[in-house]
Structures are given as C-alpha cells and as structure tokens.
N, C-alpha and C positions, 0 to 999 in steps of 0.2 A: 470429352471430359467436362463434367458439369462443375459449376462454381464451388459446390460443397466439397467435392473431391480435391479440387485445386487448392482450396483454402486449407484443407487438412494436410496436404503435401507441403505447402509453404510453412505451416506451423511445425511440422516434423523437421523440415530442413533448417528452420530457425533454431530449434533445440539442438540439433546436431552441430550447427555452426557455433553455438554458444559453448557446447561441450568441447568442440575442437579448439576453440580459442583458449579455454581454461587449460587444457592439456598443453597446448603450445606455449602459453604464457608461463605455466608452472615449470616447464622444462627449461625455458630460456632465462627465467628470472628466479631460479631456485635459491640463489644466494641472497637476493633481495628479499624474497619471501621469508627465508629463515631469519634474516636480520630484523625484518619488520615485526615478526611474531615475538622475537626475543625482546623487543622494545615495548611490547604490549602486555602489561601485567595481567595476570589471571583475574585479579579482582575487578579490573575494568571490564573484562569480558563477562564476568558474572553479573555485574551491575547492568550491563547492556541487555543480558538475557532476562534479568528481573524486570526491566522496563518494558521489554517486548511482551513478556508474560502478562504484565498488568495491562498493557495495551490490548492484548487479545481478549482479556476478560471484559474490557470495555466494549469490544466488538460483539461479544456474547450478549452484553446488556443491550446493545443497539438492536440486535436480532430479537431479543425478548420484547423490547418496546414496539418494534414493527409488528410482531405477532399480536400483541395486545391491541395495537392500533386497528387490526382487522379482526379482533375478537377470536383469535385462534387460542384454544384452551391449552396452552403449555406454559410451564413455569420456567424460572431462570435455570435451574439445574437441568431441566429437560433441554433447554436451548444450548447449554454448555455441552451436553452430550452430542446433540445433533450437529452443532456448528463445528466442533473440533474433530468429530469423526469423519466429516465429509470434506474438510478443508484441503487435505493432501491431494485430493482428486483434481484440484485446480492446476496442478503441475502437468497433468496429462494433456497433450495437445488436443484441442477441441474447445477448451475454455468454458465448457458447460457442465463438466462431470460433477463438480461439487453441488451444482444446482439440481442435477438429476438425482443425486443421492439424497439430498434434503427433500426434494419433491416426493421421492419414493417413500421415505420414512413417514412423512406427514400424511400422504395419501393412504397408507396402510392403517392410519388411525381414523380414517373416515372424514378427514377434512376436505372440503370442496376444493377442486383443482384451481378454480379462478381465484379463490381466497389465498391459496398458497402462492400463486403467481404474483398477485398484487402485493403480498407481504414481502416477497423476495425482491421485487423491483423497487419497492419503496425503501426497504432497508438499504439497498445499495445506492439509491439516489441520495439518501441522507449522508452516506459515507462520502460519495463523490462531491456533492455540493459543499459539505463542510470542509473537505480537503481543498477544493477550488477556492473557496472564500478565504481560508487561512493562507493559502499560497499567495493569493493576491495581496492580502493585508500585510503579511510578514515579509515575504520575499522581496517585493518591490521596494519597500522602504529601505531595507538593509542593502539590497543590491545597488540602488541608486546612491546611497550614502557611501558605500565602499568605492564605487567607481569615481565618484566625485572627489573622494579623498586621494585615491591612488593616481588618478589622471586629471589633475586639477586644470591642465591646459587643454583637456579634451573638449570638443564642441558640445556645449550644454544641450543644444537642440538634438544632437544624436542620442544623448543619454536618455532624454525624456521620450524621444520617438521609440527607442528600443523598449523602454518601460511601458509605454502605452500599448505597444504591440503585444507584449507579454500579458498585460491585463486583458486585452481584447481576446487573446487566445484562451485564457483561463475562463473568462465569462462565457465565451462561445461554447466551451465544453459543457458548462453548467446549463446554458440555455438549450443546447442540443438534447441533453438527457431529459430536460424538463418539458420541452415543447415539441420535439420532433414527431412525437406520436400523438395524434389528435385525441386518442382515447385517454392518454395521460393528461393532456391539456384540459380535457373536460372534467378531470378529477383533481385539479391542481390543489384545491383546498384540502382534499383528502390526503395528499402526500406531503403536506407541510409538516415537519416534525413537531411534536409537542415540546413545550418549553422545558420539560423535565429532562429530555434527552440531549438538549443542546450542550450543556456542560460536559456530559459524558463524551460526546463527539469531539469537543475541543480537547478534553483530557486525553483521548485516544491518540491524537496527533502530537500532543506535547510529549507523551511517553515514547511513542515510536521515533519521533525526531530526536529526542534526547538519547535514545539508544545508540544512535550514530555519533552524536556530539560528544559523549563521554569517552569514546575511543580515539578521539582526535588529538587530545592534549599532548601525548608523547612525541608528536610528529610536527608540531608547529611552534613557531616563535610567537606569533600573534594568533590567538585562538579566535575563530569566527564566532559571531554572536549566535547564541542558541536559537534566537528568533529566526535568524537567517537559515540555519540548518533545518529547523522545523518546517519553515516555509518551503524550502527546496525539497524536503522529504515528501511533503504533501503534493508538490508539483510532480515529482517523480512517480508517486503512487498513482495519480490520476492518469498520467501519460502511459504508464505501464498497463493500467486497467483497460484503457480504450484501444491499446494496440491490438489489432485483430490477429496478429501472427505470433504473439509472445505469451505463452501460457503463464499465468500469475505475474505478468509483466516482467518476466526474467530477461535480463539484458537491457531492457529499456529503463527501468528504475535505476539500475546500477550506472547506466550511461549518464543520466541526469545528475545523480549524486557525484559521480566522478567529475563532471564538468563544473559542478558547484564548488567542489573542494580544490580544484587546480589553482585558483588564485592564492591559496594559502599553503600549498605543499606541492611536491613533485607529483607529476601525473601517475607515475607507477605506484606511489604510496596511496594516492587517491583511489586508484583501481582496486588495490588490495583491501583498503578499509571498506569500500562499498561492497566488495565481495564477502568480506568477513561479516558485515551486517546481515547480508542475505543468508549466509550459512547459519548464523545464530538464530535468525528468524525461522529458518527451516527446522533446526534442531528443536526449538521451542514448540513448533507445530507438531513435530513427531512425538515429543513427550506428552503434549496435551492429548493427542490422538490415542496414545498408549493408555493414558489415564481413563479413557472412555471404553476400552476394549472389554472390561469386565462388567460394564453396565448392561442391563437388559431392559426390555420394555416394561417388564414387571416391576423393576426396582427404581425406574427413573420417573415414572408418572407421578405427578403431584396432585 
C-alpha cells in the first residue's frame, strides 16, 4: 500500500470518526442540545451568518488580489464565481479538490499552469501568514492576561514558557510555509502581499472570529474578549488547514475553539457552539455556491 492510498484511507476514517462522534453526541446530549438552541436567539445566528458571509467576500477579494499579483486576467465577480463554486470540494477527503476545480476552470481559459499554481499558493500563504500573525498578536496577550488573573498564585515562569511555546509553534507554521520549498524561498519578494490587501486580510479574521464571539453571550457570565476569540479562531483555522487528515480542518478547528472556550463555559456548551459555527459556515458556503450555479463563462467574464 503506497503512501497516497494510506493518506486517503486515514482521511476517510477521520471523516467517519467525526460523523460518528456527532451522531453519538447528538443522541446522548439531545436534551442539552435542545436547551442550548433554545437559549440562542435567531438574530444571533443571523448576525453570525452575516459576518461569515462578509468574511467570505473578503476571501474572494484576497483571491482577486493574488490573481492580479500574477497578472491573471480575471475580475472580482469572476473570482466570486470561481472561489465559491469550488469551495465545497474542500470537504471531500483528499484536501485538493477545490484547487483542482479552480485549476481546471482557469486552465480552460488559456491561463498558464505555473501561473495558476503560483497564484493559488500565494493566495493561501497570505491567508495562513495573516492568521498566524494575528493568532500570535491577539491570542498570546489575552491568554496570558486571563491566566494571570485567574491563577494569580501560578508560577509566572510556567505561564510565559507556555506562551513562548505557542508563539514558537505559530511562527514555525509561518516559516514552514514560507521557506520549506526552495523555489518559494527564491521568490520571497514575489509572494509578499501588497499593502492594499493587508487590511482585507485583517478584516477577514475579525469578521470570522466575531461570528463565533456573537453567539457566546447567552452562555457566559464573563464574556471573553473579542480579541481573544479572534486570535483563537485564527489559530484554529491554521491548525485545521495544515492537518493532513482533516478535510477543511473539520474537527481540528472545532477542537481548538472548544479548548479556547472552556475557561468561560461548560465543555458541552463549548462543543456545541464550535459545531454551530461550523454549520453556519457550511450553510453560508452552500448559499454562495448556489448563487454561482446560474453563472456561465459567457456572463461572468469582465
């Protein structure tokens, strides 16, 4: 059995395990689930969906900027179509199908393959680097402040050791994606994002992190800082993206978010809120994909 087959088997087993956990949890915690949803007003869910929708539009803008960076002749509306129509494929074990779909669409338009490749790699480098930097900047400060306040008698040295270890891990992820491939290293100046896209990348994570933060209020006495939630959301996204066995980071992102919320609420509620955020995210992606179904190549070119 070669490595590729083994990797695909592991990915399918992971998806099955996640689905099995969901079914088992839903059966055993149905009363808690019902109670939790009864405490979560519909307007909170709609606000969360609107924030995710806006965040996805920012990701389309990031794709458009990466395309322009490599002189690919497609406009924003074209990117909206391509991005959203291919995104659902990321949930298929294999972790490449959304890229395959995009590659196919752009290749059919006569764009050179290496240009498409460089654009896709650069686009996702910008996403991961911006998330890693924000995770380091926001999460560490709020995490350390929280633990210092909650455990004032805790050994200060252990707190900062843990913080530095987290910082090292985050920066290692960024360095890995930036320098592990010598071909990318030789083009480092080429993949640095233009200044115009940096605010868009920051806004992306603010919107996506806030989509979780707005659903927390009914379940906590002391609401966590929005900066803390945004930072942990960024960290969860990065960890989910680099997990080779989790399509679309499913299960990994939710585990990080659950862990980050447990200091503020019961773990069962944290699990549910993390899962609710994923469901809303998925529903928004479906709606965006549906909005692209009636587009054709003849009507989307600009």
